[in-house]
N, C-alpha and C positions, 0 to 999 in steps of 0.2 A: 291030524285029528281035528274034527269040526269044532269041538270045545275049545281047543287051543287057539283056532282062528278067531272065534267069537272074542276070546279074551285078548288076543294080539291086536285086533282091529277095532275094538269097541271105541265108540266116540267119547267116552269118559275115561279118566285116568284110573287105573287099578294097580294096586300093589299087593304083593303077597309078602307078609312079615312073619318072622319067627316069634317065639314067645319073649324074646329080648328086644323086639322092635327093630330087628335088622332086615333089610330089604332081601328077600330071596328071589323075587321075580317082579317085573314091572311090564305093563303092556306099552305099546308104542306111544299112545297118548300121554301116559304118565311120564315117560322118559322125556318127550317133547316139552311137557309143561315145566318139568324140573331142569330141563336144559342139559341133559346128560345122555350119553349112549346107554342103551339097556343093560349091556354087560357091565358098564362101569358102575351102575347103580347097585348091582348085586353084591351083598356083603357090607353095604354102607348103612349105618344106623339111620332110621327115618328121622331121628331128632336132629341130624345135621341139615335137614331141609325144612325144618319148621321153627319158626320164630315163636317164643313164648314170653310173656311179660314177666315171668318169675326168674329169668336168667339174665345175667349181665350181658350186654351187647357191645362189641367192638365194631365200629364203622371204619372200613378201610376205603380211602378215595384214591384209587390208582388208576384214574382214567386219562391222565394227561400224557403227553409224549415222553416226559422224563421219568415216568413212574415205573419203568420196567423193573428196577431193583426193589421197589417197594412191594410190587406184585409178587415177585419171587420170594421175597422174605415172609410176606404175609401167607402165601400159599404153603410154604414150607413149615410154618408155625402153626397152621391150622389144626393138624391132629392133636398137637399138644394143647392148644387153646381149648379144644373141645373136651379133652380129658379133664380140665380143671373147671369145666362148667360154663365156658364163655361161648357164647354164640357169636358168629361173625357174618357181618354183611360186607361183602367185597365187591366194589364196583371197579371195573376195568373197561378199557377200550377193547375194540375188535381185535387189535393186534396181540394182546395179552389174554385173550379169553381162554385159550387152551391151557395157559399157566394157572389161571384162577380155578378152573374146573378141577 
């Protein structure tokens, strides 16, 4: 359908959210900007992708060669950290990018 193509290939990022702020759909540009596959974004709260000044922030520096364990631990803890209201900035090298996402 032509409207779906306009959404999918728009040069600006667009998200469709439900009333709880959970992503129901994303166009290709939004997925690229957020660094995720489109299907991976579906069902994720938008708040996980937006930093706000009123929430505590944890910075994880897992970009070194010996940081694989740190990256796995932090990625596994991310859902629980989000539940308690902590936002996470997780830096990792190319080798661990899939783990961090």
